[in-house]
DOKEGU-60810 format. One line per 3 residues: number of its first residue (from 1); their letters; for each residue x, y, z of C-alpha. Coordinates in Angstrom, 3 decimals, decimal comma, padded with zeros to 6 digits. Example, Ala and Ser with C-alpha at 12.3 -4.5 7.8 and 13.67 -1.06 7.14 Angstrom:
! DOKEGU-60810
1) as) 012,300:-004,500:007,800; 013,670:-001,060:007,140
This chain:
! DOKEGU-60810
1) xxx) -032,317:-004,146:017,652; -031,433:-001,017:019,639; -030,446:-001,464:023,295
4) xxx) -030,029:001,078:026,071; -027,334:003,664:025,396; -027,782:003,421:021,650
7) xxx) -026,057:000,008:021,400; -027,295:-002,224:018,604; -027,240:-006,006:018,503
10) xxx) -027,962:-008,319:015,594; -030,828:-010,769:015,757; -029,932:-014,315:016,744
13) xxx) -027,145:-013,583:019,232; -029,328:-014,757:022,098; -031,911:-017,484:021,531
16) xxx) -035,495:-016,958:022,689; -036,121:-018,766:025,974; -038,678:-021,177:024,492
19) xxx) -036,158:-022,418:021,897; -033,723:-023,590:024,576; -036,006:-024,734:027,388
22) xxx) -038,765:-027,282:026,674; -042,048:-026,646:028,488; -042,403:-028,223:031,933
25) xxx) -045,267:-030,753:031,935; -048,324:-029,849:033,979; -048,057:-030,786:037,642
28) xxx) -044,262:-030,555:037,907; -041,890:-027,835:039,080; -038,156:-027,574:038,622
31) xxx) -035,757:-028,023:040,224; -036,729:-031,201:042,068; -035,309:-031,066:045,601
34) xxx) -034,153:-034,362:047,090; -034,927:-034,894:050,771; -032,272:-037,616:050,954
37) xxx) -030,216:-039,597:048,455; -028,022:-042,672:048,467; -026,498:-043,563:045,117
40) xxx) -024,167:-046,353:043,977; -022,436:-046,249:040,578; -020,445:-048,955:038,839
43) xxx) -018,408:-047,887:035,804; -017,433:-050,202:032,951; -015,205:-049,964:029,890
46) xxx) -017,342:-050,349:026,754; -016,918:-050,784:023,007; -017,347:-047,415:021,239
49) xxx) -019,188:-048,865:018,225; -021,687:-050,683:020,434; -022,313:-047,475:022,388
52) xxx) -022,671:-045,395:019,206; -025,375:-047,767:017,955; -027,493:-046,890:020,997
55) xxx) -027,312:-043,105:020,748; -030,324:-041,263:019,250; -030,278:-040,988:015,468
58) xxx) -030,421:-037,197:015,205; -028,536:-035,692:012,245; -026,159:-032,758:012,215
61) xxx) -025,201:-030,742:015,256; -028,346:-031,856:017,052; -026,994:-035,344:017,767
64) xxx) -024,640:-036,946:020,257; -021,192:-038,483:019,837; -019,581:-041,214:021,931
67) xxx) -017,162:-039,857:024,526; -013,834:-041,710:024,433; -011,644:-042,078:027,514
70) xxx) -008,060:-043,144:028,000; -007,698:-046,621:029,541; -003,955:-047,175:030,034
73) xxx) -003,099:-045,911:026,570; -006,179:-047,228:024,742; -009,392:-045,349:024,065
76) xxx) -012,750:-046,836:024,986; -016,282:-045,731:025,728; -017,754:-045,729:029,244
79) xxx) -020,976:-047,181:030,642; -022,384:-047,082:034,161; -025,066:-048,612:036,345
82) xxx) -026,348:-046,232:039,020; -028,723:-047,451:041,719; -030,516:-044,641:043,570
85) xxx) -032,631:-044,646:046,717; -034,078:-041,209:047,451; -036,916:-039,309:049,063
88) xxx) -038,829:-036,258:047,866; -040,771:-033,937:050,177; -044,145:-032,548:049,138
91) xxx) -046,625:-030,333:050,988; -048,691:-033,309:052,111; -046,554:-036,337:051,374
94) xxx) -043,098:-037,905:051,531; -042,357:-040,097:048,515; -039,754:-042,837:048,444
97) xxx) -038,204:-043,801:045,101; -035,775:-046,449:043,878; -034,381:-046,526:040,380
100) xxx) -031,393:-047,421:038,218; -029,852:-045,356:035,447; -028,022:-047,440:032,859
103) xxx) -025,954:-044,780:031,104; -023,430:-044,498:028,317; -021,318:-041,358:028,084
106) xxx) -021,566:-038,909:025,211; -021,384:-035,234:024,230; -023,311:-032,976:021,800
109) xxx) -021,761:-032,593:018,361; -022,513:-028,894:018,634; -019,865:-028,592:021,385
112) xxx) -016,980:-029,784:019,200; -014,093:-028,856:019,399; -014,530:-027,683:023,019
115) xxx) -014,817:-031,246:024,407; -011,917:-032,272:026,640; -009,982:-035,513:026,093
118) xxx) -009,817:-037,254:029,465; -008,853:-040,487:031,123; -011,700:-042,278:032,842
121) xxx) -010,114:-041,422:036,207; -010,067:-037,714:035,381; -013,711:-037,834:034,363
124) xxx) -014,786:-039,516:037,612; -012,778:-036,977:039,602; -014,698:-034,127:037,968
127) xxx) -012,036:-032,792:035,608; -014,584:-031,985:032,876; -015,377:-028,494:034,064
130) xxx) -016,858:-027,703:030,661; -019,778:-029,929:031,788; -020,043:-031,290:028,251
133) xxx) -019,633:-035,049:028,681; -022,656:-036,659:030,279; -024,593:-039,851:030,713
136) xxx) -027,105:-040,730:028,006; -029,801:-042,821:029,654; -030,419:-046,149:027,934
139) xxx) -032,725:-047,640:030,580; -034,251:-046,230:033,772; -036,266:-048,836:035,687
142) xxx) -038,087:-047,174:038,608; -040,647:-048,210:041,246; -042,568:-044,926:041,586
145) xxx) -045,183:-044,050:038,912; -044,939:-040,284:039,440; -041,152:-040,400:039,092
148) xxx) -041,573:-042,378:035,868; -043,922:-039,717:034,508; -041,562:-036,901:035,547
151) xxx) -038,494:-038,521:034,011; -040,206:-039,075:030,667; -041,814:-035,647:030,457
154) xxx) -038,983:-033,495:031,795; -035,841:-035,199:030,580; -036,808:-037,645:027,834
157) xxx) -035,760:-040,628:029,939; -036,645:-044,168:028,790; -038,175:-044,734:032,218
160) xxx) -040,541:-047,546:033,174; -041,903:-049,361:036,220; -039,789:-052,030:037,905
163) xxx) -039,339:-053,504:041,384; -036,260:-053,664:043,619; -034,741:-055,276:046,664
166) xxx) -031,572:-053,812:048,164; -029,257:-053,600:051,182; -026,862:-050,660:051,503
169) xxx) -024,480:-049,488:054,241; -026,213:-047,105:056,650; -025,536:-045,430:059,976
172) xxx) -028,641:-047,093:061,400; -027,309:-050,628:060,842; -023,507:-050,967:060,865
175) xxx) -023,767:-054,730:060,265; -024,552:-054,060:056,565; -021,173:-053,594:054,900
178) xxx) -021,769:-054,472:051,227; -023,704:-052,817:048,410; -026,298:-055,221:047,032
181) xxx) -029,403:-054,716:044,919; -031,646:-056,586:042,493; -033,867:-055,283:039,681
184) xxx) -037,078:-057,158:038,844; -039,664:-056,738:036,141; -042,874:-055,125:037,358
187) xxx) -045,757:-057,612:037,471; -048,407:-054,983:038,286; -049,822:-053,895:041,608
190) xxx) -046,350:-053,473:043,102; -045,567:-057,160:042,600; -042,181:-058,517:041,550
193) xxx) -041,841:-060,235:038,216; -038,756:-062,133:037,015; -035,276:-060,980:037,951
196) xxx) -033,571:-058,741:035,382; -030,157:-058,447:037,046; -028,499:-058,229:040,464
199) xxx) -025,326:-056,645:041,827; -023,246:-057,640:044,856; -020,273:-055,426:045,720
202) xxx) -017,840:-055,590:048,624; -015,715:-052,442:048,809; -014,142:-053,170:052,204
205) xxx) -010,399:-052,679:052,308; -010,300:-050,320:049,310; -009,298:-046,785:050,272
208) xxx) -011,764:-044,402:048,582; -010,828:-041,079:047,049; -013,040:-038,048:047,584
211) xxx) -014,181:-036,532:044,291; -016,370:-033,675:043,095; -017,830:-034,452:039,645
214) xxx) -021,011:-032,529:040,510; -023,021:-031,291:038,749; -023,460:-034,349:036,563
217) xxx) -024,645:-033,757:033,013; -027,313:-036,123:031,709; -028,861:-036,489:028,272
220) xxx) -032,173:-037,737:026,946; -034,306:-037,380:023,830; -037,562:-035,406:023,616
223) xxx) -039,984:-035,068:020,719; -040,946:-031,424:020,161; -043,052:-030,206:017,231
226) xxx) -042,643:-033,524:015,453; -038,834:-033,667:015,764; -036,549:-035,422:018,224
229) xxx) -034,150:-033,231:020,167; -031,381:-034,020:022,607; -032,299:-032,603:026,014
232) xxx) -029,651:-031,983:028,664; -029,980:-031,376:032,371; -027,641:-031,037:035,329
235) xxx) -027,868:-032,922:038,602; -026,242:-031,120:041,542; -024,960:-032,955:044,623
238) xxx) -024,326:-031,196:047,919; -021,420:-033,248:049,183; -018,455:-035,352:048,051
241) xxx) -018,478:-038,535:046,013; -016,371:-041,446:047,256; -014,583:-043,207:044,390
244) xxx) -013,265:-046,772:044,753; -010,757:-047,847:042,073; -011,413:-051,410:040,930
247) xxx) -009,465:-051,572:037,681; -007,066:-054,301:038,833; -009,320:-056,225:041,222
250) xxx) -012,850:-055,476:040,091; -013,659:-059,045:039,107; -013,202:-060,185:042,681
253) xxx) -015,098:-057,299:044,250; -018,286:-057,139:042,209; -020,574:-059,818:040,862
256) xxx) -023,257:-059,218:038,238; -026,036:-061,785:038,038; -028,630:-061,928:035,273
259) xxx) -032,218:-063,100:035,186; -033,592:-066,245:033,533; -035,101:-064,545:030,492
262) xxx) -035,069:-061,327:028,498; -037,158:-058,406:029,773; -039,568:-056,508:027,465
265) xxx) -037,571:-053,257:027,711; -034,304:-054,864:026,560; -032,279:-053,954:029,650
268) xxx) -030,814:-057,434:030,027; -029,868:-057,577:026,356; -028,048:-054,239:026,549
271) xxx) -026,271:-055,338:029,736; -024,991:-058,455:028,041; -023,961:-056,579:024,879
274) xxx) -022,338:-053,497:026,429; -020,949:-054,941:029,669; -020,977:-058,738:029,357
277) xxx) -018,134:-060,222:031,421; -016,238:-056,920:031,631; -015,218:-056,134:035,247
280) xxx) -015,995:-052,650:036,578; -013,141:-050,154:036,659; -014,538:-048,172:039,584
283) xxx) -017,364:-047,834:042,053; -018,630:-044,476:043,227; -020,952:-043,713:046,123
286) xxx) -022,867:-040,709:047,354; -024,783:-040,596:050,628; -026,476:-037,379:051,730
289) xxx) -025,669:-036,214:055,213; -028,132:-036,832:058,075; -030,032:-033,722:059,100
292) xxx) -030,759:-034,755:062,706; -030,391:-037,621:065,152; -032,439:-038,644:068,169
295) xxx) -030,282:-040,192:070,872; -030,754:-042,878:073,503; -033,104:-042,283:076,396
298) xxx) -031,679:-042,046:079,917; -033,045:-042,054:083,439; -032,671:-038,778:085,363
301) xxx) -033,394:-040,872:088,468; -031,448:-044,178:088,281; -033,554:-047,351:088,425
């Protein structure tokens, strides 16, 4: 191929756009802009073989490998539970969404050997500036049907309807000081089914560290032209993360409760297999900044 100025370039040096970017499903536009977001991660040490068994079975360079992290001289995999409460603004609506991402951390084989070896602390701080290691979504329960459709079509998420209750710290109610949420099976019509799992976390007294791991890399699996492909996307955050180390006192700070029976999607089974009784090594929070406040009324003429 001849370029301007007589320069020639061999075919294949730059991939056609359609080979790198899957089509956007009808009715959606990227990027998706969040109106507000509050997110609460818990990170757990995990067995590498158990994590590897849950990655997509895609041969060759198209597949994913388990990311290993240093845990005080030993190498383990990493899993996380991320509860999200967010809003999205549309031209004639304001949608409210709650969901959880149950992730394990991996990287594309095609990026070897340019994948950094990190401790779990370095990863949470944002040291992977190659943006190679990311969360592969195992389960994404969500309470908003349109968000479920978007996650499946855009990012290959294993996303499905669920129901939630939660209480998170907020400027509008300073009496709430813990991070608590519960995930329930969806019983149809917005009704709660059986409990899947619940989290209670008290981070008071732990000095958080500000971190900037944004943008986060996330992985899913899409079927295109009869073949499964790993799909990657980046999630950008406009503000700092607050990281709470729990490695030596996590068991006393966080409790994980489980429901009475297995759920159809297998979330509870994967929780018990990958996390079990393992205490979290860290919690991480993100809360978007308020955009305005309306203050107390006053009397120009005293009563």
